[in-house]
C-alpha positions as a Markdown table, in Angstrom:
| # | Residue | x | y | z |
|---|---|---|---|---|
| 1 | Met | -20.6 | 16.7 | 22.1 |
| 2 | Thr | -20.0 | 20.4 | 21.7 |
| 3 | Thr | -16.7 | 21.9 | 20.5 |
| 4 | Arg | -15.9 | 23.3 | 24.0 |
| 5 | Arg | -16.6 | 19.8 | 25.5 |
| 6 | Leu | -14.4 | 18.2 | 22.9 |
| 7 | Leu | -11.5 | 20.6 | 23.6 |
| 8 | Leu | -11.8 | 19.9 | 27.3 |
| 9 | Val | -11.7 | 16.1 | 26.6 |
| 10 | Ala | -8.7 | 16.6 | 24.3 |
| 11 | Val | -6.8 | 18.4 | 27.1 |
| 12 | Arg | -7.6 | 15.7 | 29.6 |
| 13 | Arg | -7.0 | 12.8 | 27.2 |
| 14 | Trp | -3.9 | 14.4 | 25.6 |
| 15 | Tyr | -2.3 | 11.0 | 25.1 |
| 16 | Val | -5.2 | 9.9 | 22.9 |
| 17 | Leu | -4.9 | 13.1 | 20.9 |
| 18 | Leu | -1.1 | 12.7 | 20.5 |
| 19 | Leu | -1.5 | 9.1 | 19.4 |
| 20 | Gly | -4.2 | 10.1 | 16.9 |
| 21 | Leu | -2.1 | 12.9 | 15.4 |
| 22 | Val | 1.0 | 10.7 | 15.1 |
| 23 | Leu | -1.0 | 7.9 | 13.4 |
| 24 | Thr | -2.6 | 10.5 | 11.0 |
| 25 | Ala | 0.8 | 12.0 | 10.1 |
| 26 | Thr | 2.2 | 8.6 | 9.5 |
| 27 | Ala | -0.7 | 7.6 | 7.2 |
| 28 | Cys | -0.4 | 10.9 | 5.3 |
| 29 | Leu | 3.3 | 10.2 | 4.7 |
| 30 | Leu | 2.6 | 6.7 | 3.5 |
| 31 | Val | -0.2 | 7.8 | 1.1 |
| 32 | Arg | 2.0 | 10.5 | -0.3 |
| 33 | Ala | 4.9 | 8.1 | -0.9 |
| 34 | Asn | 2.8 | 5.3 | -2.4 |
| 35 | Ala | 0.2 | 7.3 | -4.3 |
| 36 | Val | -0.1 | 6.0 | -7.9 |
| 37 | Thr | -0.1 | 8.8 | -10.5 |
| 38 | Val | -1.3 | 7.9 | -13.9 |
| 39 | Tyr | -0.7 | 9.9 | -17.1 |
| 40 | Trp | -2.5 | 9.4 | -20.4 |
| 41 | Ala | -2.3 | 10.7 | -24.0 |
| 42 | Arg | -3.9 | 9.9 | -27.4 |
| 43 | Thr | -3.4 | 11.0 | -30.9 |
| 44 | Val | -5.6 | 10.4 | -33.9 |
| 45 | Val | -3.9 | 9.1 | -37.0 |
| 46 | Thr | -5.6 | 9.4 | -40.3 |
| 47 | Val | -4.4 | 7.7 | -43.5 |
| 48 | Leu | -4.5 | 10.1 | -46.5 |
| 49 | Arg | -3.4 | 10.2 | -50.1 |
| 50 | Thr | -2.0 | 13.2 | -51.9 |
| 51 | Asp | -3.9 | 12.5 | -55.2 |
| 52 | Val | -7.4 | 12.0 | -53.7 |
| 53 | Asn | -10.1 | 13.5 | -55.9 |
| 54 | Pro | -12.6 | 15.2 | -53.6 |
| 55 | Leu | -15.4 | 14.1 | -56.1 |
| 56 | His | -14.4 | 10.5 | -55.8 |
| 57 | Asn | -14.7 | 8.4 | -52.6 |
| 58 | Glu | -11.3 | 6.8 | -51.7 |
| 59 | Gly | -12.4 | 5.8 | -48.2 |
| 60 | Asp | -12.7 | 2.1 | -48.9 |
| 61 | Ser | -9.1 | 1.6 | -50.1 |
| 62 | Leu | -7.6 | 3.8 | -47.4 |
| 63 | Thr | -9.7 | 2.1 | -44.7 |
| 64 | Ser | -8.3 | -1.2 | -45.9 |
| 65 | Leu | -4.8 | 0.2 | -45.7 |
| 66 | Ala | -5.4 | 1.5 | -42.2 |
| 67 | Ser | -6.7 | -1.9 | -41.2 |
| 68 | Val | -3.5 | -3.5 | -42.4 |
| 69 | Leu | -1.4 | -1.0 | -40.5 |
| 70 | Val | -3.3 | -1.8 | -37.3 |
| 71 | Leu | -3.0 | -5.5 | -37.9 |
| 72 | Arg | 0.8 | -5.3 | -38.5 |
| 73 | Ala | 1.2 | -3.0 | -35.4 |
| 74 | Asn | -0.7 | -5.4 | -33.1 |
| 75 | Gly | 0.6 | -8.6 | -34.6 |
| 76 | Glu | -3.0 | -10.1 | -34.5 |
| 77 | Pro | -6.6 | -9.0 | -34.8 |
| 78 | Ala | -8.1 | -7.3 | -31.8 |
| 79 | Thr | -9.6 | -10.0 | -29.5 |
| 80 | Thr | -11.5 | -7.6 | -27.2 |
| 81 | Lys | -13.9 | -4.9 | -28.3 |
| 82 | Thr | -15.5 | -2.3 | -26.1 |
| 83 | Ser | -18.9 | -0.8 | -26.5 |
| 84 | Ser | -17.4 | 2.4 | -27.9 |
| 85 | Ser | -14.1 | 3.4 | -29.6 |
| 86 | Glu | -14.0 | 6.5 | -27.3 |
| 87 | Thr | -13.3 | 4.4 | -24.2 |
| 88 | Thr | -9.8 | 4.9 | -22.7 |
| 89 | Leu | -7.3 | 2.6 | -21.3 |
| 90 | Tyr | -7.4 | 4.2 | -17.8 |
| 91 | Gly | -11.2 | 4.1 | -18.0 |
| 92 | Glu | -11.0 | 0.4 | -18.4 |
| 93 | Gly | -8.7 | 0.1 | -15.4 |
| 94 | Val | -5.4 | -0.2 | -17.2 |
| 95 | Leu | -2.7 | 1.9 | -15.4 |
| 96 | Ser | 0.2 | 1.0 | -17.7 |
| 97 | Gly | 0.0 | 0.1 | -21.4 |
| 98 | Thr | -0.5 | 1.1 | -25.0 |
| 99 | Arg | -3.1 | 0.5 | -27.7 |
| 100 | Ile | -3.5 | 1.0 | -31.4 |
| 101 | Arg | -7.0 | 0.5 | -32.8 |
| 102 | Leu | -9.3 | 1.6 | -35.6 |
| 103 | Leu | -12.1 | 4.0 | -35.1 |
| 104 | Asp | -15.0 | 1.6 | -35.0 |
| 105 | Val | -18.4 | 3.2 | -34.8 |
| 106 | Gly | -20.3 | -0.1 | -34.6 |
| 107 | Arg | -21.8 | -1.5 | -31.5 |
| 108 | Gln | -20.1 | -4.0 | -29.2 |
| 109 | Trp | -21.2 | -6.9 | -31.3 |
| 110 | Thr | -21.0 | -5.3 | -34.7 |
| 111 | Thr | -18.2 | -3.6 | -36.7 |
| 112 | Ser | -18.4 | -0.5 | -38.8 |
| 113 | Ile | -15.2 | 1.3 | -39.9 |
| 114 | Pro | -16.2 | 4.0 | -42.4 |
| 115 | Asp | -13.0 | 6.1 | -42.2 |
| 116 | Pro | -9.2 | 5.3 | -42.2 |
| 117 | Val | -8.8 | 6.6 | -38.6 |
| 118 | Ile | -6.5 | 5.0 | -36.1 |
| 119 | Tyr | -6.4 | 5.8 | -32.4 |
| 120 | Val | -2.9 | 5.6 | -30.8 |
| 121 | Glu | -3.1 | 5.6 | -27.0 |
| 122 | Ala | -0.8 | 5.2 | -24.1 |
| 123 | Val | -1.1 | 5.3 | -20.3 |
| 124 | Gly | 1.7 | 5.1 | -17.8 |
| 125 | Glu | 3.4 | 6.3 | -14.6 |
| 126 | Ser | 5.1 | 9.4 | -16.0 |
| 127 | Ala | 4.5 | 11.9 | -18.8 |
| 128 | Asp | 7.9 | 11.1 | -20.4 |
| 129 | Val | 7.0 | 7.4 | -20.6 |
| 130 | Val | 3.6 | 8.1 | -22.2 |
| 131 | Thr | 5.1 | 10.6 | -24.7 |
| 132 | Ala | 7.9 | 8.1 | -25.7 |
| 133 | Asp | 5.3 | 5.3 | -26.2 |
| 134 | Ile | 3.1 | 7.5 | -28.4 |
| 135 | Asn | 6.1 | 8.6 | -30.5 |
| 136 | Arg | 7.3 | 5.0 | -30.8 |
| 137 | Met | 3.9 | 3.7 | -32.0 |
| 138 | Val | 3.5 | 6.5 | -34.5 |
| 139 | Ala | 7.0 | 5.8 | -35.9 |
| 140 | Gly | 6.1 | 2.2 | -36.2 |
| 141 | Leu | 3.0 | 3.0 | -38.2 |
| 142 | Thr | 4.9 | 5.3 | -40.5 |
| 143 | Ala | 7.6 | 2.7 | -41.1 |
| 144 | Asp | 5.1 | 0.0 | -41.9 |
| 145 | Leu | 3.3 | 2.3 | -44.3 |
| 146 | Thr | 6.5 | 3.1 | -46.1 |
| 147 | Gln | 7.5 | -0.6 | -46.2 |
| 148 | Leu | 4.1 | -1.6 | -47.7 |
| 149 | Gln | 4.2 | 1.0 | -50.4 |
| 150 | Asp | 7.8 | 0.1 | -51.2 |
| 151 | Glu | 6.9 | -3.5 | -51.6 |
| 152 | Phe | 4.0 | -2.7 | -54.0 |
| 153 | Gly | 6.0 | -0.1 | -55.9 |
| 154 | Val | 3.7 | 2.8 | -55.2 |
| 155 | Asp | 4.6 | 5.9 | -57.1 |
| 156 | Pro | 6.0 | 8.5 | -54.7 |
| 157 | Ala | 3.7 | 11.1 | -56.1 |
| 158 | Thr | 0.6 | 9.2 | -55.1 |
| 159 | Arg | 1.7 | 7.6 | -51.9 |
| 160 | Ala | -0.4 | 7.6 | -48.8 |
| 161 | Phe | 0.8 | 9.4 | -45.7 |
| 162 | Leu | -0.3 | 9.8 | -42.0 |
| 163 | Arg | -1.8 | 12.9 | -40.5 |
| 164 | Leu | -1.7 | 13.3 | -36.7 |
| 165 | Glu | -4.2 | 15.3 | -34.7 |
| 166 | Pro | -2.5 | 16.6 | -32.6 |
| 167 | Glu | 1.0 | 16.1 | -33.9 |
| 168 | Gln | 2.3 | 16.1 | -30.3 |
| 169 | Pro | -0.5 | 15.1 | -28.0 |
| 170 | Ala | -0.8 | 16.7 | -24.6 |
| 171 | Val | -0.2 | 14.3 | -21.7 |
| 172 | Ala | -2.9 | 14.5 | -19.0 |
| 173 | Glu | -2.7 | 13.4 | -15.4 |
| 174 | Val | -5.9 | 11.4 | -15.1 |
| 175 | Ser | -5.6 | 10.0 | -11.5 |
| 176 | Gly | -3.5 | 9.9 | -8.4 |
| 177 | Asp | -3.7 | 13.5 | -7.2 |
| 178 | Arg | -1.4 | 13.3 | -4.2 |
| 179 | Thr | -2.6 | 16.5 | -2.6 |
| 180 | Arg | -6.2 | 15.3 | -2.6 |
| 181 | Ser | -5.2 | 11.9 | -1.3 |
| 182 | Val | -3.2 | 13.4 | 1.6 |
| 183 | Gly | -5.9 | 15.9 | 2.4 |
| 184 | Ala | -8.6 | 13.1 | 2.5 |
| 185 | Thr | -6.3 | 11.0 | 4.7 |
| 186 | Ala | -5.7 | 13.9 | 7.1 |
| 187 | Leu | -9.4 | 14.6 | 7.4 |
| 188 | Ile | -10.3 | 11.0 | 8.1 |
| 189 | Gly | -7.5 | 10.9 | 10.7 |
| 190 | Val | -8.8 | 13.9 | 12.5 |
| 191 | Val | -12.4 | 12.5 | 12.5 |
| 192 | Leu | -11.2 | 9.2 | 13.9 |
| 193 | Thr | -9.1 | 10.9 | 16.5 |
| 194 | Ala | -12.2 | 12.9 | 17.7 |
| 195 | Val | -14.2 | 9.7 | 17.8 |
| 196 | Ala | -11.5 | 8.0 | 19.9 |
| 197 | Leu | -11.5 | 11.0 | 22.3 |
| 198 | Tyr | -15.2 | 10.8 | 22.7 |
| 199 | Ala | -15.3 | 7.0 | 23.1 |
| 200 | Thr | -12.4 | 7.1 | 25.7 |
| 201 | Asp | -14.2 | 9.8 | 27.7 |
| 202 | Arg | -17.4 | 7.9 | 27.7 |
| 203 | Arg | -15.7 | 4.6 | 28.7 |
| 204 | Trp | -13.6 | 6.0 | 31.5 |
| 205 | Pro | -15.2 | 9.2 | 32.6 |
| 206 | Val | -13.4 | 11.6 | 34.9 |
| 207 | Ala | -15.2 | 13.2 | 37.8 |
| 208 | Glu | -15.5 | 17.0 | 37.6 |
| 209 | Arg | -13.7 | 18.9 | 40.3 |
| 210 | Thr | -16.2 | 21.4 | 41.8 |
| 211 | Gly | -14.1 | 22.5 | 44.8 |
| 212 | Arg | -17.1 | 21.9 | 47.1 |
| 213 | Thr | -17.0 | 19.6 | 50.2 |
| 214 | Gly | -19.7 | 17.0 | 50.5 |
| 215 | Thr | -21.9 | 16.8 | 53.6 |
| 216 | Ser | -22.0 | 13.7 | 55.8 |
| 217 | Arg | -24.9 | 11.3 | 55.5 |
| 218 | Phe | -25.2 | 11.1 | 59.3 |
| 219 | Ala | -26.3 | 14.1 | 61.3 |
| 220 | Ile | -24.9 | 14.5 | 64.8 |
| 221 | Arg | -27.6 | 14.7 | 67.4 |
| 222 | Gln | -27.3 | 17.4 | 69.9 |
């Protein structure tokens, strides 16, 4: 069907066109009102000590300390391990939640934690919620680190501390673009309306008016 033919059908079948546009507009409004927007942020927390000798490897003790911090934060050992520590919560299908875990460079069935690096991650329905979750988890790690060192009487001059990269993580919108959702819905609605016009015209065709008078089948004999 050509564009001109489609326009003619739309004029003749104006009620089908009107119904299609109304349904499309309604669908766009519903999509815009119910579209789920997901925000995500992550900061990398490294456990460091002020008196570390660059010629001496302190990684093992600090890695153990980082492991204790993660265990205290989660309340239990991690029960699920992904194939990579770089996977994200939203990438795993989680739309709302938080996670604190060690940087594990091992494979899915092995563990290898060479550095005292902790991933603090949050995903939620708003940027404010995600930022608040990140700040809350970092504050919890800092408080646990202070409590542990107080209990063991660690000298303030040699105490471990946490370094954040970045200190205030940027919150990213990772899914739920309403403009794209509405645009896609509108496009689908227009296409379906055109299909409905074509199907209606084929099912109930309208005779073209040519303005010519037909001749009789029977000729009058003179």
